[in-house]
C-alpha positions in Angstrom: 80.5 78.2 18.9 82.0 78.4 15.4 82.7 81.3 13.1 79.3 80.8 11.4 77.4 81.2 14.7 75.9 84.4 16.0 75.4 84.9 19.7 72.9 87.3 21.3 73.2 88.2 25.0 70.8 89.8 27.4 72.6 91.6 30.2 71.0 92.8 33.4 72.1 94.6 36.6 71.4 92.8 39.8 72.4 93.1 43.5 74.6 90.6 45.3 75.7 90.4 48.9 75.1 88.3 52.0 75.4 88.6 55.7 78.6 86.8 56.8 79.0 85.6 60.4 76.3 88.1 61.7 78.0 91.1 60.1 76.2 93.5 57.8 76.7 92.3 54.3 77.8 94.6 51.5 75.4 94.9 48.7 76.6 96.0 45.3 75.2 96.0 41.8 76.8 93.9 39.2 76.0 93.3 35.5 75.7 89.7 34.4 74.5 87.8 31.3 71.0 86.6 32.1 70.3 84.9 28.8 72.1 83.8 25.7 70.7 82.9 22.3 72.9 81.2 19.7 72.1 81.0 16.0 74.0 78.5 13.9 73.7 75.8 11.2 71.9 73.6 13.7 69.2 76.2 14.4 68.4 78.6 17.2 69.1 77.7 20.8 67.9 79.7 23.8 65.0 81.6 22.2 62.6 83.3 22.9 64.3 86.3 24.5 62.1 88.8 26.4 63.3 92.4 26.9 61.3 94.1 29.6 59.6 97.4 28.6 60.8 99.2 31.7 64.4 98.1 31.2 64.4 99.4 27.6 62.7 102.7 28.2 63.6 103.3 31.9 59.9 103.7 32.9 56.9 101.4 33.4 54.6 100.7 30.5 51.4 102.8 30.4 48.4 101.1 31.9 46.2 101.8 28.8 48.9 102.5 26.3 48.6 100.4 23.2 51.8 98.6 22.2 53.7 99.4 25.4 54.7 95.9 26.5 57.8 93.7 26.8 59.6 92.9 23.5 59.6 89.2 22.8 62.1 88.0 20.1 61.2 84.6 18.7 63.6 82.0 17.1 62.6 82.9 13.5 63.3 86.6 14.2 66.8 85.7 15.4 67.3 83.8 12.2 66.2 86.9 10.2 68.6 89.2 12.1 71.6 86.7 11.9 71.2 86.5 8.1 71.3 90.2 7.4 
């Protein structure tokens, strides 16, 4: 990735842990990069990116609420953001 490139990352929190040799495994939460989108001279790689509604607003979307849905960012939108 060169200096002219822009990188967008989606980070999530997940649980890891396994049972080892019959013992109770330790489960802990960790943050990790679940998706990366790169914008550069050669175009956009890794799009679209979907941001879940409940992750953004810390609540589920309303059943009949208009506009309460996951946010989907397309390649052309990443290009617009990167050129600001």
